[in-house]
C-alpha positions as CSV (number, residue, x, y, z in Angstrom):
1,M,21.6,-2.6,1.2
2,E,25.2,-3.7,1.1
3,L,26.3,-6.2,-1.5
4,I,27.7,-9.5,-0.6
5,D,31.5,-9.6,-0.4
6,R,32.8,-10.7,-3.8
7,N,36.5,-11.1,-3.0
8,N,36.4,-14.8,-3.7
9,F,35.2,-14.1,-7.2
10,S,38.0,-11.8,-8.4
11,G,35.8,-8.7,-8.5
12,E,33.0,-10.4,-10.5
13,P,29.7,-8.7,-9.6
14,L,27.2,-10.8,-7.7
15,V,24.0,-11.7,-9.6
16,S,20.8,-12.4,-7.7
17,V,18.5,-15.0,-9.3
18,V,14.9,-14.4,-8.3
19,I,12.7,-17.4,-8.5
20,P,9.0,-17.1,-7.4
21,T,7.2,-20.3,-6.9
22,Y,3.8,-21.7,-5.8
23,N,3.1,-25.4,-5.3
24,R,5.7,-26.6,-7.8
25,A,7.6,-29.0,-5.6
26,D,7.6,-31.4,-8.6
27,L,9.3,-28.9,-10.9
28,I,11.4,-26.5,-8.7
29,R,14.4,-28.9,-8.5
30,H,15.0,-28.9,-12.2
31,T,14.7,-25.1,-12.3
32,L,17.2,-24.7,-9.5
33,N,19.6,-27.1,-11.1
34,S,19.6,-25.0,-14.3
35,A,20.6,-21.9,-12.1
36,I,23.2,-23.9,-10.1
37,R,24.9,-25.2,-13.2
38,Q,25.4,-21.7,-14.7
39,S,28.9,-21.2,-16.0
40,Y,28.9,-17.9,-14.1
41,K,29.3,-18.9,-10.5
42,N,29.0,-15.7,-8.4
43,L,25.3,-16.1,-7.8
44,E,22.8,-15.9,-5.0
45,I,19.6,-17.9,-5.8
46,I,16.5,-16.5,-4.0
47,V,13.5,-18.7,-3.9
48,I,10.4,-16.9,-2.9
49,D,7.7,-19.4,-1.8
50,D,4.4,-17.7,-2.3
51,G,2.6,-19.7,0.4
52,S,2.9,-23.2,-1.1
53,V,0.9,-26.0,0.6
54,D,3.0,-28.8,-0.9
55,N,6.6,-29.8,0.1
56,T,8.3,-27.0,-1.9
57,E,10.4,-26.0,1.1
58,E,11.6,-29.5,1.8
59,V,12.7,-29.9,-1.9
60,V,14.5,-26.6,-2.0
61,K,16.4,-27.1,1.3
62,A,17.4,-30.6,0.3
63,I,19.4,-29.4,-2.6
64,G,22.1,-28.1,-0.2
65,D,23.7,-25.4,-2.3
66,S,25.0,-22.6,0.0
67,R,24.0,-20.0,-2.6
68,I,20.3,-20.7,-2.3
69,R,18.2,-18.5,0.0
70,Y,14.7,-19.6,0.8
71,I,12.0,-17.0,1.7
72,R,8.5,-18.0,2.5
73,L,5.6,-15.6,2.2
74,P,2.8,-16.2,4.9
75,T,0.0,-16.2,2.3
76,N,-0.3,-16.6,-1.4
77,S,0.0,-13.1,-2.7
78,G,0.7,-13.5,-6.4
79,G,3.7,-13.5,-8.7
80,S,4.2,-9.7,-8.6
81,V,4.5,-9.6,-4.8
82,A,6.8,-12.6,-4.8
83,R,9.1,-11.1,-7.4
84,N,9.1,-7.7,-5.7
85,T,10.1,-9.5,-2.5
86,G,13.0,-11.1,-4.3
87,I,14.1,-7.7,-5.7
88,E,13.9,-6.1,-2.2
89,N,15.9,-8.9,-0.6
90,A,18.5,-9.2,-3.4
91,R,22.1,-8.4,-2.5
92,G,23.5,-8.6,-6.0
93,E,24.4,-5.8,-8.3
94,Y,22.4,-7.4,-11.0
95,I,19.1,-9.3,-11.0
96,A,17.9,-12.1,-13.3
97,F,14.4,-13.6,-13.1
98,L,13.6,-17.3,-13.5
99,D,10.1,-18.7,-13.3
100,S,9.9,-22.0,-11.3
101,D,8.8,-24.1,-14.3
102,D,11.4,-22.7,-16.7
103,L,15.1,-23.6,-17.3
104,W,18.3,-21.7,-18.3
105,I,21.0,-22.8,-20.7
106,P,24.3,-23.0,-18.8
107,E,26.0,-19.9,-20.3
108,K,22.9,-17.6,-20.0
109,I,24.1,-15.4,-17.1
110,E,27.6,-15.2,-18.4
111,L,26.6,-14.0,-21.8
112,Q,24.0,-11.5,-20.5
113,L,26.4,-10.0,-18.0
114,A,29.0,-9.5,-20.6
115,S,26.5,-7.9,-22.9
116,I,25.2,-5.5,-20.2
117,Q,28.7,-4.5,-18.9
118,K,30.0,-3.6,-22.4
119,H,27.2,-1.0,-22.7
120,P,28.2,2.6,-21.9
121,N,25.2,2.9,-19.4
122,P,24.9,-0.6,-17.9
123,Q,22.6,0.6,-15.0
124,K,19.9,1.3,-17.6
125,V,20.2,-1.9,-19.6
126,V,17.6,-4.7,-19.7
127,C,19.0,-7.7,-21.5
128,H,16.8,-10.4,-23.0
129,T,17.4,-13.4,-25.1
130,Q,15.8,-15.8,-27.5
131,I,13.5,-18.4,-25.8
132,V,13.1,-22.1,-26.6
133,F,9.3,-22.7,-26.3
134,S,8.8,-26.4,-25.6
135,F,5.4,-27.9,-26.2
136,T,6.4,-31.0,-24.1
137,R,8.0,-30.6,-20.7
138,V,11.7,-30.5,-20.7
139,S,13.5,-31.1,-17.4
140,S,17.1,-30.6,-18.5
141,Y,19.2,-28.9,-21.3
142,D,20.2,-32.4,-22.6
143,Q,16.6,-33.2,-23.5
144,L,16.4,-30.4,-26.1
145,A,18.3,-32.5,-28.7
146,I,15.8,-35.3,-28.2
147,N,12.6,-33.2,-28.5
148,T,13.5,-30.9,-31.5
149,E,10.2,-31.5,-33.2
150,T,8.3,-29.9,-30.3
151,L,10.5,-26.8,-30.0
152,H,9.9,-23.3,-31.2
153,I,12.4,-20.5,-30.9
154,V,11.3,-16.9,-30.4
155,P,11.7,-14.0,-31.1
156,E,13.5,-13.5,-34.3
157,K,14.8,-10.1,-33.3
158,G,15.0,-7.7,-30.4
159,K,13.3,-4.4,-29.9
160,G,14.5,-1.6,-32.3
161,E,16.2,1.5,-30.9
162,V,13.2,3.8,-31.6
163,E,10.5,1.1,-31.3
164,T,8.2,1.1,-28.3
165,I,7.8,-2.0,-26.2
166,A,4.1,-2.2,-27.2
167,D,4.8,-2.0,-30.9
168,Y,7.6,-4.6,-30.6
169,L,5.3,-7.0,-28.7
170,F,2.0,-6.6,-30.4
171,C,2.8,-5.4,-33.9
172,H,6.2,-7.0,-34.8
173,H,6.0,-10.4,-33.3
174,G,8.3,-9.6,-30.4
175,E,8.7,-11.6,-27.1
176,L,9.8,-10.5,-23.7
177,H,9.5,-13.4,-21.2
178,T,10.3,-12.9,-17.5
179,S,12.8,-15.7,-17.4
180,S,15.0,-14.1,-20.1
181,L,15.2,-10.7,-18.3
182,M,18.4,-9.5,-16.6
183,M,19.2,-5.9,-15.4
184,H,20.8,-3.8,-12.7
185,R,19.2,-4.1,-9.3
186,S,18.6,-0.3,-9.2
187,L,16.5,-0.5,-12.3
188,A,14.4,-3.4,-11.0
189,L,13.8,-1.5,-7.8
190,A,12.7,1.6,-9.7
191,A,10.2,-0.3,-11.8
192,R,9.0,-3.2,-9.7
193,F,6.2,-5.5,-10.7
194,R,2.6,-4.2,-10.2
195,P,0.8,-6.2,-7.5
196,G,-2.7,-7.5,-8.1
197,L,-2.4,-8.3,-11.8
198,K,-3.8,-11.6,-12.8
199,R,-2.3,-11.6,-16.3
200,H,0.4,-10.0,-18.3
201,Q,2.7,-9.3,-15.4
202,D,5.8,-9.7,-17.6
203,W,4.6,-7.2,-20.2
204,D,3.4,-4.8,-17.6
205,F,6.8,-4.9,-15.9
206,C,8.5,-4.2,-19.3
207,F,6.2,-1.1,-19.8
208,R,7.3,0.1,-16.3
209,L,10.9,-0.5,-17.2
210,E,10.4,1.5,-20.4
211,A,8.9,4.3,-18.3
212,Q,12.1,4.3,-16.2
213,G,14.2,4.9,-19.4
214,A,15.4,1.3,-19.7
215,I,17.5,0.4,-22.8
216,F,16.5,-3.1,-24.1
217,T,19.3,-5.2,-25.6
218,F,19.0,-8.6,-27.2
219,I,21.1,-11.7,-27.5
220,K,20.0,-13.7,-30.5
221,K,20.7,-17.1,-28.9
222,P,18.2,-19.4,-27.2
223,L,19.3,-19.3,-23.6
224,V,15.9,-20.0,-21.8
225,I,13.7,-23.0,-22.0
226,W,10.0,-21.9,-21.6
227,N,8.1,-25.0,-20.6
228,A,4.4,-25.3,-21.6
229,D,2.7,-25.9,-18.3
230,P,-0.4,-28.1,-18.6
231,R,-1.8,-27.1,-15.2
232,K,-5.4,-26.0,-15.4
233,D,-4.9,-23.3,-12.7
234,R,-2.2,-21.5,-14.7
235,I,-3.1,-17.8,-14.9
236,S,-2.3,-17.5,-18.6
237,R,-4.9,-20.1,-19.3
238,M,-7.8,-18.2,-17.6
239,P,-10.7,-17.8,-20.0
240,D,-11.9,-14.4,-18.8
241,Y,-10.9,-12.1,-21.6
242,Q,-12.1,-9.1,-19.7
243,I,-9.0,-9.2,-17.6
244,S,-6.9,-8.6,-20.7
245,V,-9.2,-6.0,-22.1
246,N,-9.1,-4.0,-18.8
247,W,-5.3,-4.2,-18.7
248,I,-4.7,-2.9,-22.2
249,R,-7.2,-0.1,-21.7
250,E,-5.1,1.2,-18.9
251,Y,-2.4,1.9,-21.4
252,K,-4.6,3.3,-24.1
253,S,-3.1,6.8,-23.9
254,S,0.5,5.7,-23.9
255,I,0.6,3.1,-26.6
256,S,-0.3,3.2,-30.3
257,S,-3.8,2.2,-31.5
258,R,-2.1,-0.3,-33.8
259,A,-0.3,-1.9,-30.8
260,S,-3.6,-2.0,-28.9
261,T,-5.3,-3.7,-31.8
262,G,-2.4,-6.2,-32.1
263,F,-2.9,-7.1,-28.5
264,M,-6.6,-7.6,-28.9
265,L,-5.9,-9.7,-32.0
266,T,-3.6,-12.2,-30.2
267,Q,-4.8,-12.1,-26.6
268,V,-8.5,-11.5,-26.8
269,L,-9.8,-12.6,-30.2
270,P,-9.2,-16.4,-29.6
271,L,-11.3,-16.3,-26.4
272,L,-14.1,-14.3,-28.2
273,I,-14.3,-16.9,-31.0
274,E,-14.3,-19.7,-28.4
275,R,-17.2,-18.1,-26.6
276,G,-19.1,-17.3,-29.8
277,E,-19.1,-13.5,-29.4
278,K,-19.2,-12.8,-33.1
279,L,-19.8,-9.1,-33.4
280,Y,-17.0,-8.2,-30.9
281,A,-14.7,-10.6,-32.6
282,Q,-15.5,-9.2,-36.1
283,K,-14.7,-5.6,-34.9
284,I,-11.2,-6.7,-33.8
285,I,-10.7,-8.6,-37.1
286,L,-11.7,-5.5,-39.1
287,N,-9.4,-3.2,-37.1
288,A,-6.6,-5.7,-37.6
289,L,-7.1,-5.4,-41.3
290,I,-7.3,-1.6,-41.2
291,Y,-4.0,-1.4,-39.3
292,R,-2.4,-4.0,-41.7
293,L,-1.7,-6.5,-38.9
294,I,-3.3,-9.2,-41.1
295,S,-3.7,-9.9,-44.8
296,L,-7.0,-10.0,-46.7
297,K,-6.6,-13.8,-46.8
298,D,-6.2,-13.9,-43.0
299,F,-9.2,-11.5,-42.6
300,K,-11.4,-14.0,-44.5
301,K,-10.1,-17.0,-42.5
302,L,-10.7,-15.2,-39.2
303,T,-14.1,-14.0,-40.2
304,F,-15.1,-17.5,-41.2
305,S,-13.8,-18.8,-37.9
306,A,-15.6,-16.1,-35.9
307,W,-18.9,-16.8,-37.6
308,R,-18.3,-20.5,-37.9
309,I,-19.0,-20.2,-41.6
310,W,-16.6,-23.0,-42.5
311,G,-19.0,-25.5,-41.0
312,M,-22.0,-23.7,-42.5
313,R,-20.5,-23.7,-46.0
314,K,-20.0,-27.5,-45.7
315,R,-23.6,-28.0,-44.8
316,V,-24.8,-25.7,-47.6
317,R,-22.6,-27.6,-50.2
318,L,-24.0,-30.9,-49.0
319,M,-27.5,-29.6,-49.2
320,L,-27.1,-28.3,-52.7
321,K,-25.5,-31.6,-53.8
322,N,-28.5,-33.5,-52.5
323,I,-30.9,-31.1,-54.3
324,F,-29.0,-31.5,-57.6
325,F,-29.0,-35.3,-57.1
326,V,-32.8,-35.3,-56.7
327,L,-33.4,-33.0,-59.7
328,A,-31.2,-35.3,-61.9
329,K,-33.3,-38.4,-61.1
């Protein structure tokens, strides 16, 4: 596909912003504004409406920025299909992804593009940044200064040169969020998102990028605002842990056992404890200790939590206290 004529931007490469959305008419305007207000101006902003039944289309078209392209899918097909549609329709040399409930800091694209282009092999580079995780919804960059007590910045470092994506994410407290990713269009086309996944689409995409020989670079500056979405239908809040178990098992032969255990520790264990599946939970806790993902102190705390021993100990102490009181009379 031919790229858009860039003569009016002094040879600056066009960057395609891919924004999938579904029933977020109340949020999409803020997200689009954060893209429109980027310091780097040679953008096309592709909104892929994944079959919304609210007034998303009306909100998007009312903004009136000539760089916005609206594409509507006939049926709700999931985030992977929507993002792939954006990749396939992109005319830019580079692609940056932005979820429809997240925001970008104004210099995000400018800094990432500079970082990618200074690399000797820019077509293989995936650039990601630190993320501001907000526990209360933020609708503009200016609000960050007001809500500092509810903010959390991750990750502390990027992926090491010889470190795998799985080890970085699940053993070393890494973070790769879709809204922070930017890369050459050819790399995005080669990897693509895997359709049909109900969870972990971003991590799966990064595994696929890694398989394509991607080089991950990191900007240690918070350039993305990741909003905590309270919606009950959000996929990442689905309680079925088996979805996560099945996904990580698919990569059993290609990632380390330590990384697999780290994933189970953070993504599956909380749901097991919530559902009272004690033996399964204890197995994960023990493996986490064996692989030195947790300390002995953490092992005890998690074990107490899994078996609900904290409450039991309290009842036992109260019972003993009453016995001693009776004997002392």
